[in-house]
C-alpha positions in Angstrom: -47.6 -13.7 -11.1 -44.8 -12.2 -9.0 -45.5 -8.8 -9.1 -49.4 -9.6 -8.6 -48.3 -11.1 -4.9 -45.7 -7.6 -4.8 -42.7 -9.5 -5.5 -40.0 -7.5 -7.6 -38.4 -9.4 -10.1 -34.9 -8.2 -10.9 -32.8 -9.4 -14.3 -29.1 -10.2 -13.5 -27.8 -6.8 -14.7 -30.3 -4.9 -12.4 -29.1 -7.9 -9.6 -25.4 -6.7 -10.5 -25.8 -3.1 -10.6 -27.7 -3.1 -7.1 -24.7 -4.9 -5.7 -22.5 -2.9 -7.3 -24.1 0.7 -5.7 -23.6 -1.1 -2.3 -20.1 -1.7 -2.4 -19.5 1.3 -3.5 -21.7 2.5 -0.6 -19.8 0.4 2.1 -16.5 1.9 0.5 -17.5 5.2 0.9 -18.6 4.8 4.5 -15.4 3.0 5.1 -13.5 5.9 3.6 -14.9 8.3 5.9 -14.1 6.4 9.3 -10.6 6.1 8.2 -10.4 9.7 7.2 -12.0 10.4 10.8 -9.2 8.2 12.6 -6.5 10.0 10.5 -7.8 13.2 11.9 -8.0 12.2 15.5 -12.0 13.0 15.5 -13.5 10.9 18.0 -16.8 10.2 16.1 -19.4 7.4 17.1 -17.9 4.9 15.2 -14.6 5.4 16.1 -15.9 4.8 19.8 -17.2 2.1 19.0 -14.5 0.6 16.9 -12.1 1.4 19.9 -14.7 -0.5 22.2 -14.7 -3.7 20.1 -11.1 -3.9 19.8 -10.9 -3.6 24.0 -13.2 -6.3 23.8 -11.4 -8.7 21.4 -8.0 -8.1 23.2 -10.0 -9.1 26.7 -11.5 -12.4 25.0 -7.7 -13.0 23.2 -6.2 -12.8 26.7 -8.8 -15.0 28.2 -8.4 -17.8 25.6 -4.7 -17.4 25.9 -5.4 -18.5 29.6 -7.4 -21.0 28.8 -5.9 -22.9 26.3 -2.6 -22.4 28.9 -4.6 -23.8 31.4 -5.7 -26.7 29.4 -2.4 -27.2 28.0 -1.0 -27.8 31.5 -3.8 -30.3 32.9 -3.2 -32.1 29.3 0.6 -32.8 29.9 -0.2 -33.4 33.4 -2.7 -36.2 32.5 -0.1 -37.3 29.8 2.9 -38.0 32.3 0.4 -39.8 35.0 -1.2 -42.1 32.2 2.2 -42.5 30.4 4.8 -42.1 32.8 6.8 -40.5 30.1 8.4 -37.4 32.2 11.1 -36.2 29.9 12.2 -36.0 26.4 14.6 -38.7 26.7 11.7 -41.1 28.2 9.9 -39.6 25.0 12.4 -40.8 23.0 13.4 -44.7 24.7 9.4 -44.9 24.5 9.4 -44.3 20.2 12.7 -46.4 19.7 10.7 -49.8 22.0 8.0 -49.0 19.8 10.1 -48.9 16.5 12.1 -52.1 18.1 8.8 -53.7 18.3 7.1 -53.0 15.1 9.9 -53.9 13.3 10.2 -57.2 15.1 6.6 -57.7 14.5 7.1 -56.6 10.6 9.9 -59.2 10.6 7.7 -62.4 12.1 4.9 -61.1 9.9 7.3 -61.5 6.7 9.0 -64.7 7.5 5.3 -66.0 8.3 4.3 -65.3 4.9 7.4 -66.5 2.6 6.8 -69.7 4.3 3.4 -69.8 3.3 3.6 -68.7 -0.2 6.1 -71.0 -0.4 
């Protein structure tokens, strides 16, 4: 049926053999590229890798600038919204929240114990 439609059916072993051949060819290609780089030859692969490396470096720098800008804007918004300007302000705010939660839990447990008993 499959052969009549022009489709090729492979066994598991045949597929594994083809996969091993592909891997061996890729490893051979990589070995040649590494050898060219070590010899300092300027082949087309070497120039492509340099172009890709330069593009990645530019993108990384651009991404770092964008992240830094976004972080500064976020910090400014948080400071304006919360009023927290320093680490000391943040510590005081966290301490106040902890006291509030502690008192709330204490009141809840007192009410729970009264209702239970």
